[in-house]
N, C-alpha and C positions, 0 to 999 in steps of 0.2 A: 951829793948822791952820785953813785956810779951806776947809772941805769943801763938798760939794754934796749935795743931796737930789734923787733922781729920783722923781718923783710919777707913780704909775701911772694911766693913763686908758684905759678906764673903771675905776672903783672904787666902793666903797660900794654904796648901795642900787640894787637892780634894780626893774623895774616891778612884779613880783610882790610884793616886800616893800613898796614904796610903797603899793600897793593894799591890802594887809592891814592896814597901820598906819592908813591913812586910814579904812577901815571901822570900826575900833575907835573912833577919835577922833570920827567922825561919830555913831556910836551913843551916845557919852558925851554929845555935844552935844544930841542930839535926845531922849534918854531919861533922862539923868542916871545917876548911879552907884547901884548896881553894874551893870556889864556883865561877864558871865562869858565867859571865853575858855578853850576846851578846849586844853590844852597851851600852851607859849609861842607867842605869835602868830608870832614869828620867833625864831631862835636868836641873840639878843643880849641880854645881861644889862642894858646901859644902856637899851635900848628898853623892856624889860619893867619895869624900875624906874620909868621916866618914866610909862608908861601906868598902872602901879599907883598912882602918885601922883595921877592924874586920876580914878581910881575903877575901873580894870579889875581883875577878880579872876581869877587864873589857876589852873585845876585841871587835874589829869591825867586825870580821867574824867568823863564827862557826868553820872554818877550822884551826883556831888558838888554838882551845881547844883540849887537849889530849884525845884520844879515851877512852870512858867508863866514862868520868867525867860528872858532872851535867852541864847543859847548860840552864841558865835562859834566857827566851826571854823577852826583855824590854816591858814597858807599851805601847809603840807606835805600836806594832804589826810588823809582818814580812810577807813576801810573802810565799806561800806554798812551793816553791823551797827551802827556807832556812830550813824549818822543814824537808823536805825530805832529804836534805844533812846531816842534823844533825842526822837523823835516820840511814842513811847509814854508818855513822861514829861511831855508837853505843853509841852516847851521850844520857845521861838521861835528856830528855827535861822537863823543868818545865816552863809553859806558864804564864807570868805575864802581858800579854796584857790586857789593860783596856777593860772591857766588852762592853763599848759604842763603841770602835773601832772594836771589834769583830762583833758587830751588823752592822756596816757599811760594813765590809768584806762580811758578809752574803748577804747584799743587792746588792753588786757588782756581786756576783755569780748568784743571783736569776735574776737580770735584764739582765745580759749578756746571760744567758742560755735561757731566753725567747725572744731573738732576738733583744734586745735593744742595742743601742750604749750608754755606760755609760759615762756620763760627770762628771768627778771628780773635783769638785771645791776645789782648794787648792793650795799649794806652791809645785812645782814639785820636788824640791830637799829636802823636808822635809821627814824625816824617816817614819813618818806615811803614807804619800802619796805614797812613794815607796812601802811600804808593801801592801797597798790596791790595787795599781796598779798591783801588782804581782798576784792578784787572777785571772784576766782575761785580761792580757795585750793586746791581739789582738782586744779586744772589749771595751777598755777603753781609754779615752783621758783626759789629765789634763787640766782644764781651769783656768787660773790665773787672767783674767781680763774681763771686759765687751767687750773689743775690740776683744779679742780671741773668746768670746762667739758669737759675731755677725759674725765672719768670719768662723764659723764651717759649713762645708759642709758634709752632709751625707744623704743617702737614708733610713737609718734605723730610727725608732722611737727613741727618746732621753729620758733617764732617768737620773736624777741628784742625785748624792750623794755628801757629803761634808767631807772635813777634819774636825775632831770633834772640833779642837781648834780654829776654826773661830766662829765668832759671826753672829747673824742674820743681823746686819748692814753690815758685811763683804760680806755675801752671797747674800743678796737681789738684789743688782744691777747686779750681774753676772747672777743670775737665771732669772731676768727680761729681760736681754739682750738675753739669750738663748730662752726665750719664744717668743721674737720678731722674732728671726731668724728661729726658729724651728716649731712654731705654737703649735701643740698638744705636750705638754711636761709633763713628769712625774716628778712632783717637789718633792724635798726632804721632809721628814717628819720633822715636827717641833723639834721632839726629837732627830733628828741626830745631832743637835748642842749640844755640851756639856754644861750641865746646869752650870758647874763651870766657863767655859769661859764666858758665857753670864752674870752670876751674878757678876763676878769680873769687867767686863767692865762697867756694870750699876752702880756699886759702885763707880768707878772712875768718871763717869759722874756726880754722885750725889755730890761727894766731891768738884768738880769744881763749881757746882751749888750753893754749901754752901759757896763759897768764897775762896777755895784753889787756890793760884796763882802759887804755885809750887807743883807738884806731884812727890814723890819719889817712884819708883818701884823697889822692891828688887827682883833680879833674875839674871840669867846668860844670857849671849849674845846668847847662843844656844837654849834658851827657847822661842819658838814661841809665846806663850801666854803672856810672860812677856814683850817681845819687843812690842807686840801689845798693851798692856796697856799704854805704853809710848805714842804711836800714838793716842790712844783714848783720853788720857788727853790733848795732844796738839791740837787735833781736836776740843776739847770742849773749848779751849781758854786759857789753863794754860801752863806754862813752865813744862817740864817733863824730867826726866832722869832716866836711869837704874843704880842701884848701887848694889854692891855685899853683902851689909849688914854687912860686916866685917871690911872694911877700914873706917878710920876716914873721916867724911864728910868735904868737902872743904868749908872754910868760904865764899868764893865768891859765892858758890852755894846757900846757905841759906840766905845770907845777903839781907835785904830789903823785905823779905816775912814774913808778919805777920801770915798768914795762910797757913800751909803746909799739903798737903794730903800725907798719907803713905799707901801703899799697897804692895802686894807681889804676884808673879805668883803662879800658881797652883802646882808648884814643889819646892817651896821655904818653908823651915821650919819656923814655927811661932817663934822659938827662935830668929831668925834674925830680925824679925819685932820688937820684944820687945827690942832687943839690940839698934836698931836704935831709937825707941821711947824714950828710956832712954837717949840716947845721946842728942837728940833734947830737951828734958826737961832740961838737964844740960846746954844747950847752948841757953837758952832764950825762950823756947816754952814749958812751963810747963802744959799748959791746954790741956787735952786729951779728945777728943769727938769721940765716935764711930758713923759712919754713916752706918746704916744697910739697905740694900735693899731686903734682902732674908735670910731665915733660911735654912740651908742645913742639911738634916738628911739622906743622901744617904750612904749606906754601901754595899760593894760587898763581896760575899763569897770568901773565899780562895780556891785554887785548892786542890784536895784530897792529892796531894803529901805532903802538909804541914799542912793540917787541923788537929787540935787536936780533939780527941773523946770528 
């Protein structure tokens, strides 16, 4: 078989992930090890292992960090109570929260403080949602499905915000259901949806439309956006699976597929994509074609703690 590989564009790191990783790298350069990070800086095991090798120490709670040490907050954001606890313990906080997540946090505060019930569309156990919920917990409810949306009862006006790593397709049926049950609804801004999430899902759909019968998504099980790319590919009609980008591909997995789509979640390094593309070439899929749905030129400024003059 002389098969082909369709390579999704965009893929791999988004601007928020780039920024978060660079923050940790610069802190290690400037201060040396250890640099403590609350939660995985991004949800990718390869990235975490590499940073651990450089001297980063990942913990799940700020109380695990020795007093006076650096505490980096992950790209997913945290509740205000986390920052307050870190400050009480004398930790030197460096905030690597994605600016798009910070924007949603600000909306949660503004809507709650103006008398709205905040309907947060997302996965209740995801670390980003936990952080956003912590802004105004008494005025916020997490909505995970259209059924929950229709069952919502409140006398308050409702304003909708979203987990940034959902796509327009994910959010729309839930927001429509809220509109049916609540009447006058303050709907989320279009740019609440992370551009990177939307672009990567659109690229997967395009690969399937171009003939990919199998889509390989490189990412970690903990990555919400990578797992969702698998679901998007399956919904579009292809077989799909999540791979780590480091283990050899199973023969059974790729046998019988002339056209294979290849992509990666927003927290997955491009290096892993190239490794898998090379393996596929060596195993009968030498034709490589990039399927481009968007060009990304987003760049977020670094915080003052690590910015160079």
